[in-house]
C-alpha positions as MATLAB code, in Angstrom:
seq = 'XXXXXXXXXXXXXXXXXXXXXXXXXXXXXXXXXXXXXXXXXXXXXXXXXXXXXXXXXXXXXXXXXXXXXXXXXXXXXXXXXXXXXXXXXXXXXXXXXXXXXXXXXXXXXXXXXXXXXXXXXXXXXXXXXXXXXXXXXXXXXXXXXXXXXXXXXXXXXXXXXXXXXXXXXXXXXXXXXXXXXXXXXXXXXXXXXXXXXXXXXXXXXXXXXXXXXXXXXXXXXXXXXXXXXXXXXXXXXXXXXXXXXXXXXXXXXXXXXXXXXXXXXXXXXXXXXXXXXXXXXXXXXXXXXXXXXXXXXXXXXXXXXXXXXXXXXXXXXXXXXXXXXXXXXXXXXXXXXXXXXXXXXX';
ca = [
      -6.174    8.026  -25.826;
      -7.034   10.163  -22.756;
      -6.135    8.553  -19.447;
      -9.735    8.742  -18.296;
     -10.764    6.373  -21.090;
      -8.235    3.639  -20.392;
     -10.501    1.059  -18.846;
     -14.063    1.215  -20.106;
     -14.725   -2.494  -19.734;
     -14.141   -4.834  -16.781;
     -10.438   -5.043  -16.024;
     -10.370   -8.815  -16.163;
     -11.084   -8.814  -19.865;
      -8.323   -9.013  -22.473;
      -9.598   -5.951  -24.295;
      -9.115   -3.760  -21.227;
      -5.491   -4.799  -21.022;
      -4.965   -4.458  -24.776;
      -6.214   -0.880  -24.707;
      -4.032    0.136  -21.760;
      -1.363    2.668  -22.630;
       1.897    3.485  -20.968;
       0.708    6.376  -18.840;
       3.865    6.131  -16.778;
       7.244    4.427  -16.756;
      10.386    4.047  -14.733;
      11.627    7.297  -16.229;
       8.448    9.180  -15.264;
       9.471   12.435  -13.589;
       7.144   14.479  -11.414;
       8.561   17.689  -12.866;
       7.036   16.844  -16.233;
       3.482   16.745  -14.980;
       1.024   18.460  -12.773;
       1.079   19.610   -9.213;
      -2.587   19.332   -8.393;
      -2.590   19.297   -4.639;
      -3.854   15.901   -3.563;
      -5.685   17.401   -0.604;
      -7.765   19.483   -3.036;
      -8.752   16.338   -4.897;
      -9.598   14.590   -1.635;
     -11.711   17.499   -0.441;
     -14.001   17.084   -3.440;
     -14.811   13.446   -2.692;
     -17.543   14.012   -0.127;
     -18.601   11.549    2.551;
     -16.885    8.219    2.935;
     -14.004    6.533    4.710;
     -10.415    7.754    4.351;
      -7.231    5.717    4.705;
      -3.539    6.233    3.968;
      -0.906    3.660    3.005;
       2.885    3.608    2.887;
       5.651    1.054    2.925;
       9.407    0.702    3.281;
       9.545    3.698    5.551;
      11.634    2.371    8.439;
      14.861    4.290    7.946;
      16.605    5.919   10.864;
      14.592    9.046   10.214;
      16.282   10.153    7.003;
      15.127   13.228    5.089;
      12.859   11.242    2.771;
      11.044    9.426    5.583;
      10.658   12.673    7.486;
       9.305   14.501    4.423;
       6.738   11.787    3.720;
       5.662   11.655    7.366;
       5.185   15.431    7.483;
       3.202   15.431    4.257;
       0.962   12.628    5.503;
       0.197   14.712    8.575;
      -0.433   17.829    6.502;
      -2.673   15.892    4.134;
      -4.669   14.400    7.009;
      -5.100   17.833    8.584;
      -6.592   19.105    5.335;
      -9.135   16.331    4.933;
     -11.683   17.764    7.297;
     -12.682   14.194    8.153;
     -11.041   11.600   10.391;
      -8.774    8.877    9.077;
      -9.985    5.332    9.613;
      -6.514    3.794    9.376;
      -3.031    3.855    7.927;
      -1.772    0.712    6.201;
       1.878    0.212    7.166;
       3.140   -2.107    4.456;
       6.290   -3.503    6.026;
      10.001   -2.894    6.380;
       8.971   -0.936    9.403;
      12.516   -0.763   10.789;
      15.727   -1.201    8.855;
      18.845   -2.204   10.839;
      18.326   -2.962   14.528;
      15.618   -1.860   16.930;
      17.272   -0.274   19.947;
      15.426    0.881   23.079;
      13.240    3.870   22.312;
      13.382    3.486   18.547;
       9.728    2.507   18.076;
       8.645    5.463   20.171;
      10.976    7.872   18.386;
      10.614    6.712   14.788;
       6.988    5.648   14.853;
       5.046    7.350   17.629;
       6.841   10.689   17.230;
       7.631   10.540   13.506;
       3.977   10.006   12.506;
       2.251   12.755   14.435;
      -0.596   11.539   16.612;
      -2.115   15.008   16.484;
      -2.746   14.546   12.756;
      -2.621   10.773   12.214;
      -4.767    9.748   15.157;
      -5.890    6.354   13.886;
      -4.731    2.729   13.954;
      -1.692    1.792   11.871;
      -2.310   -1.754   10.642;
       1.138   -3.218   10.201;
       2.514   -5.830    7.784;
       5.642   -7.872    8.298;
       8.443   -7.159    5.811;
      11.676   -8.972    5.102;
      13.730   -6.454    7.085;
      11.400   -6.914   10.059;
      12.480  -10.517   10.608;
      16.034   -9.675   11.670;
      17.513  -12.784   10.084;
      21.106  -13.164    8.945;
      19.939  -12.275    5.431;
      18.324   -8.979    6.453;
      19.580   -6.759    9.280;
      20.436   -9.489   11.761;
      18.904   -8.966   15.182;
      17.629  -11.887   17.188;
      14.041  -11.280   18.264;
      13.553   -8.249   16.024;
      10.065   -9.267   14.886;
       9.107  -10.279   18.414;
       9.912   -6.743   19.548;
       7.333   -5.368   17.112;
       4.704   -7.952   18.034;
       5.326   -7.426   21.747;
       5.124   -3.653   21.407;
       1.606   -3.991   20.001;
       0.622   -6.463   22.715;
       2.101   -4.476   25.600;
       0.836   -1.094   24.395;
      -2.830   -1.648   23.519;
      -3.557    2.081   23.390;
      -0.805    2.672   20.831;
      -1.709    3.220   17.204;
       0.711    0.377   16.333;
      -1.484   -2.641   15.496;
       0.274   -5.937   14.801;
      -1.701   -8.694   16.543;
       0.031  -11.476   14.603;
       1.809  -12.154   11.319;
      -1.577  -12.493    9.597;
      -4.969  -11.172   10.634;
      -8.238   -9.655    9.400;
      -9.702   -6.228   10.145;
     -13.106   -4.838    9.189;
     -13.258   -1.071    8.801;
     -14.602    1.221   10.056;
     -16.183   -1.352   12.390;
     -17.166   -5.045   12.377;
     -20.779   -3.999   12.895;
     -20.979   -1.809    9.812;
     -17.927   -2.479    7.646;
     -17.047   -0.909    4.328;
     -13.825   -2.898    3.923;
     -12.678   -6.347    4.965;
      -8.889   -6.197    5.003;
      -6.976   -9.482    5.034;
      -3.381   -8.907    6.130;
      -0.893  -11.646    5.209;
       2.814  -12.399    5.498;
       4.476  -13.149    2.172;
       7.859  -14.031    3.685;
       8.290  -17.347    1.903;
      12.085  -17.136    1.803;
      14.282  -19.381    3.936;
      14.564  -18.272    7.543;
      11.223  -16.475    7.727;
       7.907  -18.359    7.781;
       8.274  -21.923    8.997;
       6.703  -24.795    7.023;
       3.965  -25.049    9.650;
       3.270  -21.311    9.515;
       2.902  -21.490    5.749;
       0.289  -24.214    6.161;
      -1.537  -22.304    8.895;
      -1.609  -19.067    6.894;
      -2.848  -20.894    3.802;
      -5.728  -22.321    5.830;
      -6.422  -18.922    7.362;
      -6.592  -17.170    3.993;
      -8.881  -19.814    2.556;
     -11.169  -19.668    5.589;
     -11.349  -15.865    5.567;
     -12.306  -15.760    1.907;
     -15.010  -18.346    2.549;
     -16.609  -16.290    5.332;
     -19.581  -14.103    4.645;
     -19.028  -10.400    5.175;
     -21.244   -7.351    5.139;
     -18.371   -5.317    3.724;
     -18.799   -4.418    0.030;
     -15.013   -4.427   -0.450;
     -12.310   -6.983    0.311;
      -8.622   -6.060    0.162;
      -5.491   -8.157    0.470;
      -2.557   -6.499    2.210;
       1.014   -7.759    2.545;
       4.581   -6.566    2.102;
       5.551   -8.304   -1.139;
       3.997   -7.492   -4.539;
       2.903  -10.346   -6.758;
       3.427   -8.131   -9.790;
       6.018   -5.396  -10.132;
       7.932   -3.501  -12.784;
      11.193   -3.097  -10.882;
      14.224   -4.110  -12.932;
      15.904   -6.380  -10.396;
      12.815   -8.162   -9.062;
       9.823   -8.122  -11.358;
       6.933  -10.510  -10.720;
       7.081  -12.796   -7.688;
       6.539  -16.310   -9.045;
       6.338  -17.882   -5.588;
       3.534  -15.623   -4.423;
       1.720  -15.851   -7.750;
       1.699  -19.608   -7.233;
       0.579  -19.241   -3.613;
      -2.064  -16.516   -3.880;
      -2.694  -16.074   -7.584;
      -5.619  -18.526   -7.825;
      -7.462  -16.713   -5.017;
      -6.945  -13.387   -6.781;
      -8.409  -14.844   -9.955;
     -11.398  -16.433   -8.248;
     -12.449  -14.152   -5.393;
     -13.772  -10.614   -5.455;
     -10.701   -8.873   -4.054;
     -10.709   -5.289   -5.276;
      -7.321   -3.994   -4.109;
      -4.055   -5.796   -3.377;
      -1.586   -3.625   -1.446;
       2.147   -4.239   -1.131;
       5.432   -2.463   -0.580;
       8.920   -4.081   -0.809;
       9.799   -2.632   -4.215;
      10.763    0.970   -3.491;
       8.467    2.613   -6.023;
       4.874    3.713   -6.489;
       2.897    1.469   -8.861;
      -0.671    0.818   -9.972;
      -0.904   -2.253  -12.184;
      -3.833   -3.998  -13.861;
      -2.840   -7.554  -14.756;
      -4.735   -9.641  -17.274;
      -6.652  -12.510  -15.709;
      -6.536  -11.117  -12.145;
      -9.351   -9.273  -10.425;
      -7.602   -6.774   -8.111;
      -6.010   -3.467   -8.828;
      -2.427   -4.021   -7.655;
      -0.892   -1.182   -5.640;
       2.779   -1.013   -4.722;
       3.446    1.691   -2.144;
       7.103    1.277   -1.257;
       8.320    4.869   -1.365;
       8.076    5.746    2.309;
      11.717    6.665    2.747;
      14.160    3.978    1.616;
      16.303    4.293   -1.527;
      14.203    4.118   -4.716;
      14.573    1.285   -7.244;
      15.061    1.224  -11.003;
      11.976    0.371  -13.063;
      11.166   -0.594  -16.616;
       8.570    0.662  -19.061;
       5.270   -1.203  -18.865;
       1.857   -1.345  -20.484;
       0.330   -2.689  -17.265;
      -0.116    0.690  -15.611;
       1.469    3.499  -13.614;
       5.034    3.308  -12.299;
       6.993    6.072  -10.569;
      10.474    5.667   -9.127;
      11.386    9.350   -9.076;
       9.768   10.554   -5.856;
       8.956    9.402   -2.358;
       5.318    9.293   -1.334;
       2.238    7.474   -0.081;
      -1.359    6.627   -0.966;
      -4.745    7.993   -0.030;
      -7.817    5.783   -0.413;
     -11.396    7.058   -0.228;
     -14.077    4.416    0.242;
     -17.828    4.521   -0.294;
     -20.147    1.522   -0.657;
     -20.009    1.867   -4.442;
     -16.651    3.423   -5.338;
     -12.975    3.369   -4.408;
     -10.767    6.354   -5.218;
      -7.011    5.888   -4.885;
      -4.432    8.682   -5.057;
      -0.651    8.438   -5.284;
       0.832   11.465   -3.523;
       4.411   12.716   -3.348;
       6.223   14.218   -0.370;
       5.225   17.730   -1.471;
       1.528   16.899   -1.588;
       1.227   16.637   -5.365;
      -1.101   14.102   -6.940;
       0.988   11.819   -9.161;
      -1.739    9.405  -10.257;
      -5.329    8.650   -9.314;
      -7.933    6.089  -10.280;
     -11.417    4.971   -9.353;
     -12.825    1.471   -9.197;
     -16.504    0.570   -8.993;
     -18.219   -2.546   -7.659;
     -18.219   -4.129  -11.121;
     -14.435   -3.871  -11.320;
     -14.379   -1.005  -13.803;
     -11.210    1.069  -13.382;
     -10.884    4.643  -14.609;
      -7.762    6.790  -14.385;
      -8.781   10.214  -13.088;
      -5.419   11.935  -12.633;
      -5.689   15.697  -12.969;
      -2.430   17.158  -14.193;
      -1.344   20.666  -15.091;
       2.093   22.071  -15.990;
       4.118   22.635  -12.846;
       7.576   22.371  -11.362;
       6.976   19.768   -8.691;
      10.198   18.068   -7.658;
      11.214   14.951   -5.791;
      11.555   14.968   -2.053;
      15.044   14.929   -0.600;
];
């Protein structure tokens, strides 16, 4: 079955899942498929709002992080339209944050000349600085304080959870609810878990003029990585809301892969964008969607009032996977692939 015919009925229906094919797997290699330049695909989209997304990028400036950052800048330069935002999906800094590191490995790494837009930041497990992950007392506070003390910076982290309407509260296309899925011991306190639960419920109950609502956090509810798989704790915590409410996209990082999954019984398209620079993870074959653990990369999202178009892009600018989603929840894979010799980033 051609990829473009995968989802011809609403994605919440059993038949849509039954007819899904394995159009990618953990062994998917970019060299086997096409090298359509993602910027060419983006240029054909016309008017609308553009965003980028990446996660698990906070290395000490290794080759992979640097390659992805440069390609993001190159891609943005080729859009011919401004970026509304970049979604920074957590694990913003591995190891410790020393003086000057945020400036060097955020402000300078992600070129302001090309990526001149807010970076809306999620909190990842390595951002807490607990004994379990990269111990550094006050590590998360450093990131929160940097946003507070540098209001003109692109680094936007007002709190552990927050809501943003883009491109503006007055005329929004997207309501983006940013959450903290750090439910492991030593991260969110019991009181914070209660407060965030109330916040999420209240935000979903609010009226919005935005035609699209997204949920953004570091940890995927569903994933095809071998060592982790689905997150039962977060499925219990947020799953009912994702079954009930009209949330079109659910972004996460954490699992160092690129994934697009459609899960039976859940409304969103689930996007894992965790290939921003850290070591890639092993994956398994799935019939739930696209999985790539062979290359580093990021996402591009184009938004109009009636259609979302999402691209998965590698560090050389090649389109790995693309899909559209309309207001009725219909998802169509629109990847354009031709024989090529695209390789993984270093």
